[in-house]
N, C-alpha and C positions, 0 to 999 in steps of 0.2 A: 324488980325484974325488968330487964330491957327487952322490948320486942323489936325484932328485925323485920323490916318491910322492904320488899324488893320494888324498886321504882319501875313502874310500868311505862312503856313508851306511849306517847300520845298517838292519836289516830293518824295524824299526818306522818309520824315517824313509822307507824305500822305500814302505811301505804307506800312509803319510799322503798325503792328497790335496793337490794344489797349493794349494787354498784354505786348508787347515790349515797348510801350510808358510808361506804368506803371513801368516796370523794370528800364527804363532809369531815370524816375523821382526819384525812390527810390535810385538809385546809386548816383545821383547828390545831394541828400539831405545830410546835415551834420549828422554824426552819433550821436545817442542819448546817453546822459551821463548815464552810469549805476549807479544805486543807490548802495552804499556799503551795503553789507549784515551785519546785526547786529549779532555778534557772541555770542552764549550762553555760559556761564561759564560751563566748564566741571568738573566733579568730578575727583579728583586725583586717578589714578590707583596705584597699589603697587609700580611700578617703579618710580612714580612721587615723592616719599618721598625724593629722593636724588637730585631732580632738583632744580633750583634756583627759589624759589617762590617769590623772590623780583623783578622779571622782570616786574610784574604788581603790582598794588596796593594790599597790603596784605588784606586778608579777615578779617572780624570781628570775625569769628569763624572757628576753625579747629577741626576735630575729627580724632584722630589716634586710630584705633581699630585693634584687632587681638587676636587670641587664645594663642599666644606665648608671654609672658610678655617681654622676651628679645628682640624679633623683634619689639615690640611696643616701648620699651625704645630706641632702636637704631634709629628707624624712627623719634621718637620725638626729640631725640638729634640733628639729621640732620635738622629737621624742625626748631628748635629753633635757631640753629646756623645761618641759612639763614634769619630768621625773624629779628634777632638782628644784622645782618651784618651792620657795620658802627656805631654801638652803643656800649656803655659800657655793655657787656653781663651781668655781675653780677647785674648791676643796672636796666637793661631792663626787666629781667625775675623774676617773683614772683610765687612761687609755693604754692599750697594748696592741702591737702590730706583729702578727706572726711572721717569722722569717725576716724581720727587720734587722737593722744593724745592732739593736740592743739585745738580740738573741732572746726576745721575749717568748715565753712558753705558756701553754694553757695552765700548767701547774701554778705559774706565777699569778696568773689572773684569778684562779680559784682561791689561791691564798689571800689575795686582796679582798675577794668577796667575804672570806671568813674573818677578816680583820675588822674590828669594831670601828665605826666612823668616828672622826674627831671633828668637833666644831660643826657638825651637821647631823641631821637625823638619819640620813640614808647614804650609803655608799653606792655609786654607780660605776660599774666596771665595763668598759667598752673593749671589745676584741675585734680588730679589723682583719680582713683577708682570711676568713675562716676556711676558704677553699684550700688552704695549706694544711688543714687539720689532718692528722694521721688517725688510724684506728684507735691507737692508745689515747690520743687527745679526746676522741669522742667518748671513750669509756670513762675518762676522767670527768667530763662534763655530766654524763649520765649518772655517775655515782654521786656527784655533788647535788644533783637535782633530787635525789631520793631524800636528802636532808639539807635543804638550802638554808642559807643564813636569812633570818627574818629582817635584817637591816641592810640588805644589799639586793641590787638588780644587776643581772649579767646581760649585757646588750651585745649580740653578735651581728656583724655586718657581713653580708654574703652577696655573691653574684647570683645569676639566675639558674645556675646548674642544680642538679638534684642533690638533696641532702642525704647523708648516711641514714640508714633505716633506724638505727638506735636513737640518733638524735631527733629524728622526726617523731618517734613515739613519745619521747620525753617532752618535746614541745607540745604535743597534743594534750599531755596531762598537766604540765606545769607552766607553760608559757604561752606567748602570743606571737603571731606572725604579722608583720607589716609588709605586704607585697607592693612594691612601687611600680610594678608592670602596668603600663597604661593601656595596652591593647590597640586594636585598629578599628576602623569603621565607626559604628555607633558607640562603642566603648570609649574610643578616643574622644569623640565629640562630647560624650557625657562627662568625661574626666576634665576636658578643657572648660566646658560650661560651668562645672562646679567651682573650678579654680577662679574663673573670671567673676562668678557670683560672690566669692569670698573676698575680692579685692575691695579696698577702701574707697573706691570710686566706681562709676558706672559707665560701661561702654555700650553705645547703642549697637543694634544688630550689625550695621555695616562695619563699624570699627572692630567688633568681635570677629567678623568674618575675615577682615584684613589681617588681624593678628594670627588667626588660625592658618591662613594661607602663608604668611611670612614664616611662621615657626616650622611648618612641615612636620617632619618626624623628630626634629630636635626640640622636644618639649622641655628639656632641662633649662632652656633659656627663658622660659616663661617667668619664673620667679624674679629674675633680674629685671626683666622688662616691666613687670608690675611695680616693683620697687622704684624703678626709674620714673615711671608715670606718676606714681604717688608722690615722689619727691619733687616732681616738676609742677604738677597741677594741684596737689593737696587733696585731702580727704573730702568726700562728698561731691566731687566734681562729676559732671556728665561729659564724656568725651566722644567725639565723632572721628571719622577718618582723618579730617583735617588736623586734629590735635595729635593723633597717633602716628600718622605717616612719617613725620620728620624723625622719629626715633627708630625707624626700621631701615634707614639707609645704610649703605656701606661707607666706611670711613676712607679718608684720603690722607693728606699730609699737611702738617702745620707746625709753626714755631712755638716754643714754650711761652713766649710773651704774649702771643695771640690767645692762648688758653687762659693765662692768669688775668689778662685785661678783660676778657669776656666774663670771667667769674666775678671780678671786682665790680663790673657794671651791672651785674645781675642778669645778664643775657643768657638764660638757661640753654635755649636752643643753639645759639652760636657757640657757647662753651662746649656743649656736647659734640658739635660738629668738629671743633678744633681738637678735642680729645680723640675722637675716632681717627682723624687724620694723623695724629701723633702716633697712635698705637698701630697704624698701618705700616709704619716704617720698620725696617729690620731692627733698628736700635730702640724701637718704641715699646719696651717691656713695661707692663703695669707698674713694677717696682721702681723703674726709672722715672716714670711720670709721678709716682707717689713722692719720690725724693724732691722733685721740682716743687710740688705743692707744699711739702713740709717746709722747705726753705722759705717759700713765699709767706706762709702763715707765721712761721717762727719769727721772721723779721718784724711783722706787725706786733707780735707778742713782746719782743724786746723794746719796741718803741712805745708801747702802751704805757702811759703815765710817765714816760721819760721827759726830762726837762730839755727838750730840743725845740727850736723854733724855725730853723731853716733846713733846706735840703742838705747843705754841707754838714750841719751838725748831726743830721741823721746818718749821713754817709760815714762820718767819724765814729759814731756809736756802733754802727753795724760792721765797720771794718771793710767797706767796699769802696771801689774807686769811683763808681758812677753816682754822682749826686742826683741825676735824673731818676734812676731806679730807686734810690733811697727816699727821694721826695715823694714818689708815688706810694711807697710803702707807708710813709709817715701819714699822708693824707688818708689812705685807706684805713689805717689803724684808728685814726680819730673818727672817721665816718662810721666804722663798725661799732666801736665802743667795747667795753670789757666783756659784756654778756655774750656778744656774738663771736668775739675772738676766742673766748673760752669754749663756746659750743663748736667752733671750727676745729680747735685742737682735739676735742673729744671725737668729732667725726673722723679726723685723720687717724686717731689711735684705733678706733673700731675697724676702719677700712684696712689698716695695716695688718691687724690680726686676721681679718677675712682673707686677705691676700696670701697669708701664710697657712691657710688651711682650716680656719675657724668656721667656714661656711662651705656650702656646696656650690656656690656661684663661681662662674669663670672670672678670671682676672679683669676682663673688659667690663663685665657686668658690675663688679665691685667698684671699679673706677667711675663708671657712668653714674651710679647711684651717688657716690661721693661728690662728684663735680656738680650734679644737679642740686644737691643739698647745700653745698657751699655757695652756689650762685643764688639760691633762694635766700640764704642768710644776707648776702649782699644786697639783693633786691629789697628786702625789708629794711635795710639800713638806709636806703634812699627815701623811705617814707616816714621814718620816725627818728628824731634826734637821739644820739647816744647818750648814755649816762657817763659819769666821770670816774667811778671807782675802777681801779685797774684790774685788768684780766689776770695779771700775775697773782694778785691777792685772792681772786676768785679760785684760780687753779690750785693755789697753795692750801686753801681750806679743804 
């Protein structure tokens, strides 16, 4: 027979108040497991355009909007680069322009979204000028977002005007907005300070104030200026007003040979001054200057590794009358060597694409970055002897 005994509290427990006993019971109880809070997707702020959007699953819809077309293009370029990371960019991205010569429609863009990607994990469909969208177009996008393709992202580029109500509601549920509006006053200063802080070099306060004053309200020029300064001085540099001021001047006029000579001598500041003077002329279109630089570098490529020993031989190979010009090209080709000539060809190819709309930079900004980088290549060639393998072999690989 088992006897049951009720455990009696000790005298100290008897003296304890009910409140104290309650506190003791709570202290001895195991802590409750907190339920994780469900995070709500946040809309992208202007600064978010440069962040890594691939850290989470890409959204089915992105809207890049703003009143400055250049800032919209620059933010869109950064977004596309991150969405297509790890993919073949040219295969992953497909562009449509509403009302363009190709009679592109929203239906065609949606059909592209529903098409399975080839040779890439994700299809990115860009629709420009969505201000031309009709009510039927908006309905088509809204219906698609109710059941979007899991392997596609639709990127819409817009101005600063109001969006149709139906599209706004769909964006709130299914997409993200990147607003490139900079604002005024403190908002502008904060935007500019953040961009300057992200640069690969450091501006002292006086140089930063000089840049801010020079740009004024035309902040779309900032990206080109930062790329120019980085190409000129290199990463990790600390720049003051003396280093920045030469790149804020207005251009004049110059001859093509003045530009190419300055580039070949590695004189970055002089080369940029000659470029700006050329572009200031009525005939100084960036594509015209690009053609001059392409002929100049192509002559070095043809002479690289060629069995020529005199200026006359070089002129005969190039098919030009001036042995003086051919001799300069021959000497510069040998000074640069195959690696730097191949790098110059790649710089020209990238800049040519940028001039034709691959970036949001102005034509002058693209050419300034190109000239600064070409002059830097030449400057390094004066410090180190070239190798002897031909650039044509390097490019053909």
